[in-house]
C-alpha positions as CSV (number, residue, x, y, z in Angstrom):
1,M,134.1,92.4,110.5
2,F,134.6,88.8,109.2
3,I,133.9,87.7,105.6
4,S,133.8,84.3,104.0
5,I,133.0,84.8,100.3
6,G,134.2,83.1,97.1
7,D,136.3,80.0,96.5
8,H,139.3,79.7,98.7
9,Q,140.7,76.4,97.5
10,N,144.5,76.2,97.5
11,L,146.2,73.4,95.6
12,D,149.6,74.4,97.0
13,N,148.4,73.7,100.6
14,S,146.1,70.8,99.6
15,L,142.9,72.8,100.5
16,S,139.7,71.9,98.7
17,T,136.8,74.3,98.4
18,F,135.2,73.0,101.5
19,S,138.3,72.6,103.7
20,A,139.4,76.1,102.8
21,E,136.0,77.4,103.8
22,M,136.1,75.5,107.0
23,T,139.5,77.0,107.8
24,T,138.1,80.5,107.4
25,L,134.9,79.5,109.4
26,S,137.0,78.1,112.2
27,N,138.9,81.4,112.5
28,I,135.6,83.3,112.6
29,L,134.1,81.1,115.3
30,Q,137.1,81.6,117.5
31,K,137.2,85.4,117.2
32,A,133.6,86.5,116.7
33,G,131.8,88.3,119.5
34,K,129.2,90.9,120.4
35,R,130.9,93.6,118.3
36,S,131.2,91.4,115.2
37,V,129.5,91.7,111.8
38,I,129.8,88.5,109.8
39,L,129.1,87.8,106.1
40,L,129.0,84.1,105.1
41,D,128.4,83.4,101.4
42,E,127.0,79.9,100.5
43,I,127.9,78.5,103.9
44,G,128.5,74.8,104.1
45,S,128.8,74.3,100.3
46,G,131.4,72.2,98.5
47,T,130.7,68.9,100.3
48,D,127.8,66.5,101.0
49,P,124.7,68.7,101.2
50,N,123.3,67.1,104.4
51,E,126.6,67.3,106.3
52,G,127.4,70.7,104.9
53,A,124.0,72.0,106.0
54,A,124.3,70.5,109.5
55,I,127.7,72.2,110.0
56,A,126.3,75.5,108.7
57,I,123.3,75.4,111.0
58,A,125.4,74.6,114.0
59,S,127.9,77.4,113.2
60,L,125.1,79.9,112.7
61,S,123.6,78.9,116.0
62,E,127.0,79.4,117.7
63,L,127.5,82.8,116.1
64,I,124.1,84.3,117.0
65,N,124.5,83.0,120.5
66,S,127.8,84.9,120.8
67,G,125.9,88.1,119.9
68,S,127.3,88.6,116.4
69,I,125.3,90.1,113.6
70,V,125.3,87.5,110.8
71,I,124.4,87.7,107.2
72,A,124.4,84.4,105.4
73,T,123.4,83.2,101.9
74,T,122.5,79.7,100.9
75,H,120.8,77.4,98.4
76,Y,120.3,74.6,101.0
77,S,116.7,74.0,101.9
78,A,117.6,72.7,105.4
79,I,119.4,76.1,106.2
80,K,116.4,78.0,104.9
81,D,114.1,75.9,107.1
82,Y,116.3,76.6,110.1
83,A,116.2,80.4,109.4
84,N,112.4,80.3,109.3
85,K,112.2,78.5,112.6
86,Q,114.9,80.5,114.4
87,A,113.4,83.7,115.9
88,N,116.8,85.5,115.7
89,F,116.9,85.3,111.9
90,I,115.0,87.4,109.3
91,T,114.7,85.8,105.9
92,A,115.1,87.5,102.6
93,S,115.5,86.6,98.9
94,M,116.8,88.3,95.8
95,D,114.2,89.0,93.1
96,F,114.7,87.3,89.7
97,D,113.3,88.2,86.3
98,L,111.9,84.9,84.9
99,T,111.7,86.4,81.4
100,T,115.3,87.5,81.0
101,L,116.8,85.1,83.5
102,Q,118.5,88.1,85.0
103,P,118.6,89.3,88.7
104,T,116.7,92.5,89.4
105,Y,118.9,93.3,92.4
106,R,115.8,93.9,94.5
107,L,115.7,92.5,98.0
108,K,112.4,91.0,99.1
109,M,112.2,90.8,102.9
110,N,110.5,88.0,104.9
111,E,110.7,85.5,102.0
112,V,112.6,82.4,101.3
113,G,114.0,82.3,97.8
114,D,113.5,79.5,95.3
115,S,116.7,78.4,93.5
116,R,114.5,77.5,90.4
117,A,117.2,75.1,89.3
118,L,114.9,73.0,87.1
119,W,113.2,76.0,85.6
120,I,116.5,77.6,84.7
121,A,118.0,74.4,83.3
122,E,115.0,74.0,81.0
123,K,115.2,77.6,79.9
124,V,118.8,77.4,78.9
125,G,118.2,74.3,76.8
126,I,118.8,71.2,78.9
127,N,117.2,68.1,77.3
128,K,113.5,67.8,78.3
129,K,113.9,64.1,79.0
130,V,116.6,65.0,81.5
131,I,114.3,67.6,83.1
132,T,111.4,65.2,83.3
133,E,113.7,62.5,84.9
134,A,115.0,65.1,87.4
135,K,111.4,66.1,88.4
136,K,110.5,62.4,88.9
137,I,113.6,61.9,91.1
138,L,112.5,64.9,93.3
139,Q,108.9,63.6,93.6
140,T,109.6,59.9,94.2
141,G,113.1,59.8,95.6
142,K,113.8,56.9,93.2
143,Y,116.9,56.8,90.9
144,P,117.0,55.8,87.2
145,L,118.8,52.5,87.5
146,K,118.1,51.0,84.0
147,A,121.3,49.3,82.8
148,S,123.2,50.7,79.8
149,K,123.1,48.6,76.7
150,I,126.8,49.4,76.0
151,I,129.1,46.3,76.4
152,F,132.8,46.7,77.0
153,H,134.9,44.0,75.5
154,E,138.1,43.2,77.4
155,K,141.3,42.2,75.6
156,T,142.3,38.6,75.9
157,K,145.1,38.3,78.5
158,S,147.7,35.6,79.0
159,K,147.0,32.8,81.4
160,Y,149.0,34.3,84.3
161,H,148.6,38.0,83.6
162,N,146.1,38.7,86.4
163,A,147.1,35.8,88.6
164,S,148.0,36.6,92.2
165,L,151.6,35.7,93.0
166,A,152.2,33.1,95.7
167,K,155.2,32.3,97.7
168,G,157.5,30.0,95.7
169,D,156.3,31.1,92.2
170,I,159.0,31.3,89.5
171,V,159.0,34.8,88.0
172,Y,160.9,36.7,85.3
173,L,162.4,40.0,86.2
174,S,162.6,42.2,83.1
175,N,164.7,44.9,84.7
176,L,167.3,42.3,85.8
177,K,166.8,39.9,82.9
178,K,166.8,37.0,85.3
179,E,164.5,34.4,86.8
180,G,163.8,34.5,90.6
181,I,161.5,33.0,93.3
182,F,158.7,35.2,94.6
183,Y,158.9,35.7,98.3
184,Q,156.4,38.3,99.4
185,K,154.7,41.6,98.4
186,I,155.8,44.7,100.1
187,Q,152.9,46.2,102.0
188,F,151.5,49.6,100.8
189,K,153.8,49.5,97.7
190,D,153.7,48.1,94.2
191,E,156.9,46.2,94.8
192,I,157.8,42.6,95.7
193,E,160.6,40.8,97.3
194,V,162.3,38.1,95.1
195,F,165.0,35.6,95.8
196,V,167.6,35.9,93.0
197,D,171.1,34.3,93.0
198,K,170.8,33.5,96.7
199,E,170.0,37.1,97.6
200,F,166.7,38.9,98.3
201,V,166.0,41.9,96.0
202,T,163.1,44.3,95.8
203,V,161.7,45.0,92.3
204,P,158.6,46.9,90.9
205,L,155.6,44.6,90.4
206,K,155.2,45.9,86.9
207,R,158.6,44.5,86.0
208,V,157.6,41.0,86.9
209,K,156.1,38.2,84.8
210,L,154.8,35.0,86.3
211,L,156.4,31.9,84.6
212,R,155.5,28.9,86.7
213,Q,153.3,28.6,89.8
214,A,154.6,27.0,93.0
215,K,151.5,24.7,93.2
216,D,152.6,23.1,90.0
217,L,156.2,22.7,91.1
218,Y,156.2,21.3,94.6
219,P,154.2,18.6,96.4
220,E,151.5,19.5,98.9
221,G,152.9,20.3,102.3
222,Y,156.4,21.1,100.9
223,N,158.3,23.6,103.1
224,L,158.7,26.5,100.8
225,D,161.1,28.2,103.2
226,L,163.8,25.8,101.9
227,L,163.7,27.7,98.6
228,F,165.1,30.9,100.2
229,I,168.2,29.4,102.0
230,K,171.4,31.2,101.3
231,D,173.6,28.6,102.9
232,Y,172.1,25.1,103.3
233,Q,174.8,23.9,105.8
234,D,174.3,27.0,108.0
235,Y,170.5,26.4,107.8
236,K,170.9,22.7,108.8
237,F,173.2,23.6,111.7
238,N,170.8,26.2,113.1
239,R,167.9,23.7,112.7
240,D,169.8,21.1,114.6
241,L,170.5,23.6,117.4
242,N,166.8,24.5,117.6
243,R,165.8,20.8,117.9
244,G,168.4,20.3,120.7
245,S,171.0,18.2,118.8
246,K,173.9,17.4,121.2
247,K,176.2,17.1,118.2
248,A,175.3,20.6,117.1
249,F,175.8,22.1,120.5
250,K,179.2,20.2,120.8
251,T,180.2,21.8,117.4
252,L,179.0,25.2,118.6
253,N,181.1,24.9,121.8
254,K,184.2,24.0,119.8
255,Q,183.6,27.1,117.6
256,R,183.3,29.3,120.7
257,V,186.6,27.9,122.2
258,T,188.4,28.3,118.9
259,G,187.1,31.9,118.7
260,I,188.3,32.7,122.3
261,E,191.8,31.2,121.6
262,S,192.2,33.1,118.4
263,G,191.0,36.3,120.2
264,K,187.9,36.7,118.2
């Protein structure tokens, strides 16, 4: 006997209502066979109704084809329709007293139950305007899209408060109480890399205030990489090597010879 009933959500294991139900259903599908009796309460609920109903119908089909005896409850119209069309299923509904809003606990065979959601909602005091709108949505499939008259006023913000940082911008780091040069944003994190005192440091974005924008500080086409050089002479020497300077290679060879002679 296999049973899936109630809410199995588990916050400790990051299981939502639906994922917990699917874990139970997966176990049932793997182990069920000709000697199995299976009770599935509100199968496929806890997610998008169309997708939940599709998974439920496919699972029910798999279980009855395995020879299991299945009892399933649902409010989904698609599953009810499937049960009506599938010869292996017998439909039934629970009787309901419309006067007292209480179940009678009488099983009515060969019927498909009506959830009576709108009727119950009206009886327990839901606003008539809401009920009327809900009926209209069911009949027409159109949603009430009239815009609200409420206007939200935003607070006035400083000139650079929401500006996107660009390479070369001058920023103030409140945690270090220093100015620095913005280099780049760190991917997937609310942190940025800033050049401060000839060193790259990582700081939280919320601790940064934009002071001056690079576009206002440097001419168009300026090589911003020059702003992030720790040692200009070393940078110049490597640049000369890259462009094939004979003088630079001569200096490099002298350094190598000196290093060999000194045993480095």
